[in-house]
N, CA and C atoms as an extended XYZ file, in Angstrom:
222
Properties=species:S:1:pos:R:3:atomname:S:1:resname:S:1:resid:I:1 pbc="F F F"
N       -25.450      -29.396      -39.538 N   MET     1
C       -25.356      -28.437      -39.897 CA  MET     1
C       -23.890      -28.302      -40.092 C   MET     1
N       -23.379      -27.939      -41.051 N   SER     2
C       -21.954      -26.547      -41.702 CA  SER     2
C       -22.167      -25.679      -41.092 C   SER     2
N       -20.698      -25.329      -40.340 N   TYR     3
C       -20.983      -23.872      -39.968 CA  TYR     3
C       -19.524      -23.327      -41.093 C   TYR     3
N       -18.677      -24.245      -42.135 N   PHE     4
C       -17.778      -22.931      -43.231 CA  PHE     4
C       -18.297      -23.962      -44.495 C   PHE     4
N       -17.467      -23.223      -46.074 N   THR     5
C       -17.499      -23.530      -46.814 CA  THR     5
C       -16.726      -23.871      -47.264 C   THR     5
N       -16.211      -24.951      -48.131 N   LEU     6
C       -15.078      -25.606      -48.903 CA  LEU     6
C       -14.699      -24.196      -49.914 C   LEU     6
N       -13.518      -24.079      -49.198 N   VAL     7
C       -12.304      -22.474      -50.145 CA  VAL     7
C       -11.244      -24.376      -50.864 C   VAL     7
N       -10.453      -23.241      -51.837 N   TYR     8
C        -9.775      -24.087      -52.741 CA  TYR     8
C        -8.279      -24.337      -51.727 C   TYR     8
N        -8.040      -24.781      -51.175 N   PRO     9
C        -7.595      -26.418      -52.418 CA  PRO     9
C        -8.693      -27.464      -52.380 C   PRO     9
N        -9.760      -27.359      -51.179 N   GLU    10
C       -10.465      -28.037      -50.395 CA  GLU    10
C       -11.138      -28.579      -51.609 C   GLU    10
N       -11.875      -27.515      -52.786 N   THR    11
C       -12.619      -27.724      -53.442 CA  THR    11
C       -11.936      -28.492      -54.539 C   THR    11
N       -10.881      -28.741      -54.983 N   MET    12
C       -10.446      -29.698      -55.560 CA  MET    12
C       -10.129      -31.398      -55.215 C   MET    12
N        -9.921      -31.186      -54.280 N   GLU    13
C        -9.671      -31.805      -53.305 CA  GLU    13
C       -10.913      -32.497      -52.835 C   GLU    13
N       -12.018      -32.233      -53.084 N   PHE    14
C       -13.024      -32.684      -52.428 CA  PHE    14
C       -13.953      -33.432      -53.987 C   PHE    14
N       -13.380      -32.040      -55.236 N   ALA    15
C       -13.647      -33.016      -56.701 CA  ALA    15
C       -13.177      -34.186      -57.242 C   ALA    15
N       -11.851      -34.281      -57.042 N   GLU    16
C       -11.335      -35.095      -57.137 CA  GLU    16
C       -11.749      -36.535      -55.962 C   GLU    16
N       -12.376      -36.946      -55.120 N   ALA    17
C       -12.395      -37.208      -54.157 CA  ALA    17
C       -13.559      -38.002      -54.865 C   ALA    17
N       -14.749      -37.088      -55.272 N   HIS    18
C       -16.132      -37.490      -55.780 CA  HIS    18
C       -16.198      -36.813      -57.029 C   HIS    18
N       -15.735      -38.113      -58.197 N   PRO    19
C       -16.078      -37.095      -59.288 CA  PRO    19
C       -16.988      -37.378      -60.225 C   PRO    19
N       -17.765      -36.808      -61.305 N   GLU    20
C       -18.756      -36.619      -60.846 CA  GLU    20
C       -19.508      -37.787      -61.698 C   GLU    20
N       -20.913      -38.187      -61.273 N   GLY    21
C       -22.166      -39.103      -61.621 CA  GLY    21
C       -21.458      -39.978      -59.940 C   GLY    21
N       -20.905      -39.910      -59.215 N   SER    22
C       -20.158      -40.850      -57.558 CA  SER    22
C       -20.887      -40.419      -57.373 C   SER    22
N       -21.453      -41.504      -56.079 N   GLU    23
C       -22.332      -41.312      -55.154 CA  GLU    23
C       -21.878      -40.392      -53.339 C   GLU    23
N       -22.929      -39.709      -53.108 N   LEU    24
C       -22.305      -39.068      -51.513 CA  LEU    24
C       -23.072      -39.037      -50.926 C   LEU    24
N       -22.692      -39.156      -49.367 N   GLN    25
C       -24.013      -38.631      -48.492 CA  GLN    25
C       -23.827      -36.876      -48.548 C   GLN    25
N       -25.424      -36.479      -47.981 N   VAL    26
C       -25.768      -35.431      -48.116 CA  VAL    26
C       -27.085      -35.312      -46.495 C   VAL    26
N       -26.138      -34.625      -45.679 N   TYR    27
C       -26.820      -34.502      -44.384 CA  TYR    27
C       -28.122      -33.049      -44.899 C   TYR    27
N       -29.142      -33.862      -43.910 N   TYR    28
C       -29.782      -32.566      -43.853 CA  TYR    28
C       -31.065      -32.956      -43.002 C   TYR    28
N       -31.484      -31.687      -42.927 N   ASP    29
C       -32.667      -32.256      -41.296 CA  ASP    29
C       -33.973      -32.595      -42.137 C   ASP    29
N       -34.983      -33.356      -41.852 N   PRO    30
C       -36.071      -34.002      -42.274 CA  PRO    30
C       -37.214      -32.702      -42.116 C   PRO    30
N       -36.939      -31.863      -40.791 N   LEU    31
C       -37.691      -30.822      -40.807 CA  LEU    31
C       -37.874      -29.565      -41.938 C   LEU    31
N       -36.739      -29.435      -42.468 N   ASN    32
C       -36.161      -28.795      -43.152 CA  ASN    32
C       -35.078      -28.978      -44.109 C   ASN    32
N       -35.664      -30.092      -45.541 N   PRO    33
C       -34.246      -30.090      -46.150 CA  PRO    33
C       -33.283      -28.994      -46.883 C   PRO    33
N       -34.100      -27.793      -46.485 N   ALA    34
C       -32.815      -26.133      -47.357 CA  ALA    34
C       -31.724      -26.773      -47.003 C   ALA    34
N       -31.717      -27.132      -45.559 N   GLU    35
C       -30.565      -27.616      -44.836 CA  GLU    35
C       -29.617      -28.093      -44.731 C   GLU    35
N       -29.249      -28.582      -46.145 N   SER    36
C       -27.921      -29.746      -46.623 CA  SER    36
C       -27.211      -29.559      -46.590 C   SER    36
N       -26.283      -30.235      -46.015 N   VAL    37
C       -24.665      -30.203      -46.681 CA  VAL    37
C       -24.254      -31.095      -46.980 C   VAL    37
N       -22.337      -31.215      -47.390 N   LEU    38
C       -21.867      -32.189      -47.609 CA  LEU    38
C       -21.129      -32.505      -46.130 C   LEU    38
N       -20.565      -31.481      -45.448 N   VAL    39
C       -19.270      -31.424      -44.781 CA  VAL    39
C       -20.581      -31.812      -43.980 C   VAL    39
N       -20.918      -31.869      -42.221 N   PRO    40
C       -21.037      -31.777      -41.451 CA  PRO    40
C       -20.369      -31.226      -40.211 C   PRO    40
N       -20.737      -30.672      -39.277 N   GLY    41
C       -19.926      -29.768      -38.284 CA  GLY    41
C       -19.028      -28.340      -38.820 C   GLY    41
N       -18.411      -27.799      -37.379 N   PRO    42
C       -17.837      -27.219      -38.077 CA  PRO    42
C       -16.537      -27.679      -38.075 C   PRO    42
N       -15.639      -26.867      -38.721 N   ARG    43
C       -13.923      -26.531      -39.211 CA  ARG    43
C       -13.371      -27.159      -37.943 C   ARG    43
N       -12.246      -28.458      -38.015 N   ALA    44
C       -11.049      -28.662      -36.855 CA  ALA    44
C       -10.021      -27.286      -36.667 C   ALA    44
N        -9.995      -27.223      -37.830 N   ASP    45
C        -9.063      -25.907      -38.050 CA  ASP    45
C        -8.943      -24.997      -38.072 C   ASP    45
N        -9.945      -24.403      -37.633 N   LYS    46
C       -10.279      -22.919      -37.229 CA  LYS    46
C       -12.227      -22.900      -36.502 C   LYS    46
N       -11.631      -23.314      -35.533 N   ARG    47
C       -12.779      -23.097      -34.437 CA  ARG    47
C       -13.518      -22.227      -34.458 C   ARG    47
N       -12.941      -20.786      -34.194 N   TYR    48
C       -13.265      -19.732      -33.596 CA  TYR    48
C       -13.442      -18.682      -34.451 C   TYR    48
N       -13.351      -19.023      -36.219 N   SER    49
C       -12.986      -17.789      -37.090 CA  SER    49
C       -14.770      -17.222      -36.929 C   SER    49
N       -15.298      -17.809      -37.049 N   ASP    50
C       -16.741      -16.469      -37.388 CA  ASP    50
C       -17.001      -15.741      -36.189 C   ASP    50
N       -16.654      -16.580      -34.906 N   LEU    51
C       -17.079      -15.675      -33.790 CA  LEU    51
C       -14.913      -14.827      -33.777 C   LEU    51
N       -14.363      -15.608      -34.092 N   ILE    52
C       -13.180      -13.907      -34.163 CA  ILE    52
C       -13.917      -12.593      -35.231 C   ILE    52
N       -14.254      -13.102      -36.197 N   LEU    53
C       -14.697      -12.238      -37.468 CA  LEU    53
C       -16.340      -11.217      -36.913 C   LEU    53
N       -17.174      -12.520      -36.439 N   ALA    54
C       -17.656      -11.576      -36.409 CA  ALA    54
C       -17.978      -10.424      -34.312 C   ALA    54
N       -16.385      -10.420      -34.002 N   SER    55
C       -16.215       -9.828      -32.875 CA  SER    55
C       -15.339       -8.556      -33.581 C   SER    55
N       -15.120       -8.878      -34.699 N   LEU    56
C       -13.708       -7.737      -35.124 CA  LEU    56
C       -14.938       -6.938      -36.272 C   LEU    56
N       -15.921       -7.610      -36.615 N   GLY    57
C       -17.199       -6.376      -37.244 CA  GLY    57
C       -18.128       -5.912      -36.176 C   GLY    57
N       -18.499       -6.443      -35.175 N   VAL    58
C       -18.727       -5.593      -33.914 CA  VAL    58
C       -17.808       -4.201      -33.442 C   VAL    58
N       -16.378       -4.642      -33.176 N   GLY    59
C       -15.387       -3.404      -32.715 CA  GLY    59
C       -15.411       -2.480      -33.657 C   GLY    59
N       -15.616       -2.843      -35.050 N   VAL    60
C       -15.192       -1.827      -35.959 CA  VAL    60
C       -16.747       -1.020      -35.621 C   VAL    60
N       -18.243       -1.624      -35.982 N   GLY    61
C       -18.822       -1.210      -35.857 CA  GLY    61
C       -18.529       -0.249      -34.849 C   GLY    61
N       -18.759       -0.351      -33.580 N   VAL    62
C       -18.410        0.570      -32.530 CA  VAL    62
C       -17.518        1.709      -32.155 C   VAL    62
N       -16.356        1.196      -33.170 N   VAL    63
C       -15.084        2.182      -33.089 CA  VAL    63
C       -16.011        3.901      -34.416 C   VAL    63
N       -16.738        2.987      -35.131 N   LEU    64
C       -17.720        4.281      -35.917 CA  LEU    64
C       -18.509        4.116      -35.632 C   LEU    64
N       -19.191        3.758      -34.860 N   ALA    65
C       -20.581        4.870      -34.697 CA  ALA    65
C       -19.657        6.145      -33.381 C   ALA    65
N       -18.956        5.802      -32.131 N   LEU    66
C       -17.831        6.363      -31.085 CA  LEU    66
C       -17.321        7.408      -32.279 C   LEU    66
N       -16.932        7.177      -33.295 N   LEU    67
C       -16.407        8.925      -34.398 CA  LEU    67
C       -17.749        9.390      -34.805 C   LEU    67
N       -19.033        8.720      -35.232 N   GLY    68
C       -19.803        9.482      -36.000 CA  GLY    68
C       -20.228       10.634      -34.131 C   GLY    68
N       -20.474       10.294      -33.707 N   TRP    69
C       -20.744       11.098      -32.461 CA  TRP    69
C       -20.203       12.251      -31.946 C   TRP    69
N       -19.093       11.566      -31.994 N   LEU    70
C       -17.760       12.762      -31.494 CA  LEU    70
C       -17.941       13.802      -32.762 C   LEU    70
N       -18.350       13.473      -33.785 N   GLU    71
C       -18.174       14.081      -35.039 CA  GLU    71
C       -19.822       14.878      -34.734 C   GLU    71
N       -20.115       15.053      -34.208 N   ILE    72
C       -21.408       15.256      -34.240 CA  ILE    72
C       -22.027       16.583      -33.086 C   ILE    72
N       -20.963       16.104      -32.142 N   LEU    73
C       -20.422       16.849      -30.551 CA  LEU    73
C       -19.446       17.523      -30.885 C   LEU    73
N       -18.581       18.015      -32.061 N   GLY    74
C       -17.318       18.403      -32.256 CA  GLY    74
C       -17.615       19.587      -32.420 C   GLY    74
């Protein structure tokens, strides 16, 4: 499973390394072929980016909930 999506300039590098019509490996789960990826595994350069973004989202949600609760009580 891939935990990231290619973004520019990686997309251009990938396209140059794999010209149209060339063969490439696709990694998939035989029990669920819809889970197919070209690049398996987590990103080596951004190991915790998803965890950081998720934590930030939870933090913002908690702050908004507290502000709403204080507005109701106020």
